[in-house]
C-alpha positions as CSV (number, residue, x, y, z in Angstrom):
1,M,31.0,37.0,-11.8
2,S,28.2,39.5,-11.1
3,H,27.1,42.6,-12.8
4,P,26.1,45.7,-10.9
5,G,22.9,47.3,-11.9
6,G,20.1,46.1,-14.1
7,G,20.7,43.8,-17.1
8,G,23.7,41.9,-15.7
9,A,22.1,38.5,-16.2
10,T,20.2,39.3,-19.4
11,A,21.3,38.6,-22.9
12,S,22.2,42.3,-23.5
13,G,24.3,42.3,-20.3
14,G,26.1,39.2,-21.4
15,G,26.8,40.7,-24.8
16,R,28.1,43.9,-23.1
17,V,30.6,41.8,-21.0
18,R,31.6,39.9,-24.1
19,D,32.2,43.1,-26.1
20,H,34.0,45.1,-23.4
21,V,35.9,42.4,-21.5
22,L,36.3,39.3,-23.6
23,A,36.5,40.6,-27.2
24,G,40.0,40.4,-28.7
25,R,41.6,39.1,-25.5
26,G,42.9,35.8,-24.4
27,F,43.1,34.5,-20.8
28,D,45.3,31.8,-19.4
29,S,43.2,31.1,-16.3
30,I,39.9,31.9,-14.6
31,V,41.8,34.1,-12.1
32,E,43.1,36.3,-15.0
33,L,39.6,36.5,-16.4
34,D,38.1,37.6,-13.1
35,R,40.8,40.3,-12.8
36,A,39.9,41.7,-16.2
37,F,36.2,41.8,-15.3
38,A,36.9,43.4,-11.9
39,S,38.9,46.2,-13.5
40,W,36.0,46.9,-15.9
41,L,33.3,47.1,-13.2
42,P,34.2,50.6,-12.0
43,I,34.1,51.9,-15.5
44,R,30.6,50.4,-16.0
45,G,29.4,51.5,-12.6
46,R,30.0,55.2,-13.3
47,R,27.7,55.2,-16.3
48,V,24.0,56.2,-16.2
49,H,21.6,53.4,-16.9
50,R,19.4,54.2,-19.9
51,T,16.3,52.5,-18.4
52,H,16.0,53.9,-14.9
53,G,18.3,57.0,-15.5
54,Q,20.4,56.4,-12.4
55,V,24.1,55.8,-11.9
56,I,24.6,52.1,-12.1
57,A,26.8,51.8,-9.0
58,V,24.4,53.8,-6.9
59,R,21.4,51.8,-8.0
60,A,23.3,48.6,-7.4
61,E,23.8,49.5,-3.7
62,A,20.2,50.3,-3.3
63,D,19.2,47.0,-4.9
64,R,21.5,45.1,-2.6
65,A,20.0,46.8,0.5
66,G,16.6,45.7,-0.5
67,L,17.4,42.1,-0.8
68,S,16.1,39.7,1.9
69,P,18.5,37.5,3.8
70,L,18.9,33.9,2.7
71,P,16.8,31.4,4.6
72,E,18.4,29.3,7.3
73,Q,17.3,26.1,5.6
74,P,18.3,25.4,2.0
75,Y,15.6,25.6,-0.6
76,L,14.6,22.1,-1.7
77,V,13.6,21.6,-5.3
78,A,10.6,19.2,-5.4
79,E,9.3,17.5,-8.6
80,K,5.7,16.3,-8.4
81,Y,4.0,13.5,-10.3
82,L,0.7,11.7,-10.2
83,R,0.6,7.9,-10.0
84,R,-2.1,5.2,-9.4
85,V,-2.0,2.7,-6.6
86,G,-1.9,-0.9,-7.6
87,K,-3.8,-3.8,-5.9
88,D,-0.6,-4.7,-4.2
89,C,-0.4,-1.2,-2.6
90,L,2.6,-0.3,-4.9
91,I,3.1,2.7,-7.2
92,S,5.5,2.7,-10.2
93,F,7.9,5.5,-10.9
94,E,10.9,5.5,-13.2
95,A,10.4,1.7,-13.7
96,S,10.8,1.1,-9.9
97,C,8.1,0.3,-7.3
98,Y,7.4,2.1,-4.0
99,S,5.0,0.9,-1.3
100,V,2.2,2.9,0.5
101,P,0.2,1.7,3.5
102,A,-2.5,-0.7,2.3
103,R,-4.9,0.5,5.0
104,L,-4.7,4.1,3.9
105,V,-5.3,3.7,0.1
106,R,-7.5,1.8,-2.3
107,P,-6.6,0.1,-5.6
108,G,-6.7,2.6,-8.4
109,Q,-6.4,5.6,-6.2
110,R,-4.4,8.5,-7.5
111,V,-1.6,9.9,-5.3
112,Q,1.0,12.6,-5.6
113,L,4.6,11.6,-5.6
114,Q,7.2,14.3,-4.8
115,I,10.9,14.1,-5.4
116,H,13.0,16.1,-3.0
117,V,16.3,16.7,-4.7
118,D,19.4,16.7,-2.5
119,P,22.4,18.4,-4.1
120,A,24.7,16.1,-2.1
121,G,22.9,13.0,-3.4
122,G,20.4,10.6,-1.7
123,D,17.2,12.1,-3.1
124,Q,14.0,11.4,-1.2
125,I,10.5,10.5,-2.4
126,S,7.4,11.4,-0.4
127,I,3.9,10.2,-1.3
128,H,0.8,12.1,-0.4
129,A,-3.0,11.6,-0.9
130,L,-4.8,14.1,-3.0
131,A,-7.2,16.7,-1.6
132,A,-10.2,14.5,-2.5
133,D,-8.7,11.7,-0.3
134,G,-7.7,13.9,2.7
135,A,-4.5,15.4,1.4
136,R,-2.3,13.6,3.9
137,W,1.2,12.2,3.9
138,L,1.3,8.5,3.2
139,A,4.9,7.3,3.0
140,S,8.5,8.4,2.4
141,H,11.3,6.4,0.7
142,H,14.8,6.9,-0.6
143,R,14.9,7.3,-4.4
144,A,15.8,4.1,-6.2
145,M,19.4,4.0,-7.4
146,R,18.6,1.9,-10.4
147,R,15.6,0.9,-12.6
148,G,13.6,-2.0,-11.5
149,E,14.3,-1.6,-7.8
150,W,11.6,-2.3,-5.2
151,V,11.6,0.2,-2.3
152,I,9.3,-1.4,0.2
153,D,8.3,-0.9,3.8
154,P,7.1,-4.4,5.0
155,A,4.7,-2.7,7.4
156,H,2.8,-1.4,4.4
157,W,1.6,-4.9,3.5
158,D,-0.6,-5.0,6.6
159,G,-4.2,-4.9,5.5
160,L,-3.8,-6.6,2.1
161,P,-6.2,-9.6,1.5
162,D,-4.4,-12.9,2.5
163,G,-6.9,-15.2,0.8
164,H,-8.3,-16.8,4.0
165,T,-11.8,-15.6,3.2
166,R,-11.8,-16.9,-0.4
167,A,-12.9,-20.4,-1.5
168,V,-9.9,-22.2,-2.8
169,T,-10.2,-25.5,-4.6
170,L,-7.0,-27.6,-4.4
171,E,-8.2,-30.7,-6.3
172,P,-11.2,-31.7,-8.4
173,S,-14.4,-32.2,-6.5
174,R,-15.6,-35.8,-5.9
175,P,-19.2,-37.1,-5.5
176,S,-20.1,-37.5,-1.9
177,P,-20.5,-41.2,-0.8
178,T,-23.5,-40.1,1.4
179,P,-26.8,-40.7,-0.4
180,H,-28.5,-37.4,-1.4
181,V,-31.8,-36.9,0.3
182,G,-34.0,-35.1,-2.2
183,P,-37.6,-35.0,-3.5
184,S,-39.5,-38.3,-4.0
185,G,-41.7,-39.4,-6.8
186,P,-41.1,-38.8,-10.6
187,L,-38.6,-36.0,-10.0
188,S,-36.6,-38.3,-7.9
189,A,-36.5,-40.9,-10.6
190,V,-35.3,-38.3,-13.2
191,L,-32.5,-37.2,-10.9
192,T,-31.5,-40.8,-10.3
193,R,-31.4,-41.7,-13.9
194,R,-29.2,-38.7,-14.7
195,H,-26.4,-40.3,-12.8
196,A,-27.1,-43.8,-13.9
197,D,-24.3,-46.0,-15.4
198,L,-25.4,-46.1,-19.1
199,R,-24.0,-48.8,-21.3
200,V,-23.2,-48.1,-24.9
201,A,-23.2,-50.9,-27.5
202,A,-20.0,-51.5,-29.3
203,R,-20.1,-52.4,-33.0
204,P,-17.3,-53.7,-35.2
205,L,-16.0,-51.3,-37.8
206,A,-17.0,-53.8,-40.6
207,D,-20.6,-53.0,-39.8
208,Y,-20.1,-49.4,-40.6
209,A,-18.1,-50.1,-43.8
210,H,-21.0,-52.4,-44.9
211,A,-23.6,-49.7,-44.2
212,A,-21.5,-47.2,-46.2
213,N,-21.2,-49.5,-49.2
214,T,-24.9,-50.3,-49.1
215,G,-25.8,-46.6,-49.2
216,T,-23.5,-46.0,-52.2
217,R,-25.1,-48.8,-54.2
218,M,-28.6,-47.5,-53.5
219,K,-27.6,-44.0,-54.8
220,E,-26.2,-45.5,-58.0
221,N,-29.4,-47.5,-58.7
222,M,-31.6,-44.5,-58.3
């Protein structure tokens, strides 16, 4: 239903329709309700509006003539959010992960995520760099259908570190069997003794018990 003239969509306009069309009446269908509203519109249209002082029906026609045509493309509602890029070139949104090209971002970089709502379903997500980083488009994905989903483009992994330049130790280091060539003289002797096979004397436990008893008796005699 639409209301000619100003105030049709306002609270006062809704109250006017309720008081003049709905109050004290019952309707068996939407069709019957629409007929009641249509029969009331001419009555309302002949009145003079108290705000602009014009006949409501005449002003309504002028207002309609001033409206612009609807755009050819439907208006897309876009929600915008800020997110940070992880070291794995992923961003998190609604408990799901979305990839961005590793070669175009850096870890910790802030990006803008836009949700393009499709009334028919199948919402889309586009990710853009902020103005400080060039304000360019980075990636587009379908919106995850459930929490915890990974929406990944495998091509985005290109550029991530693969570990081939890092020193990786797979097992404990062992001393080299090749003799180490180092300084000679006293320093050489010290370095050699550090790795010498030192032998430690082993005493029976009775010797330690005897020493403990001897120390106790000496304290009692003092």
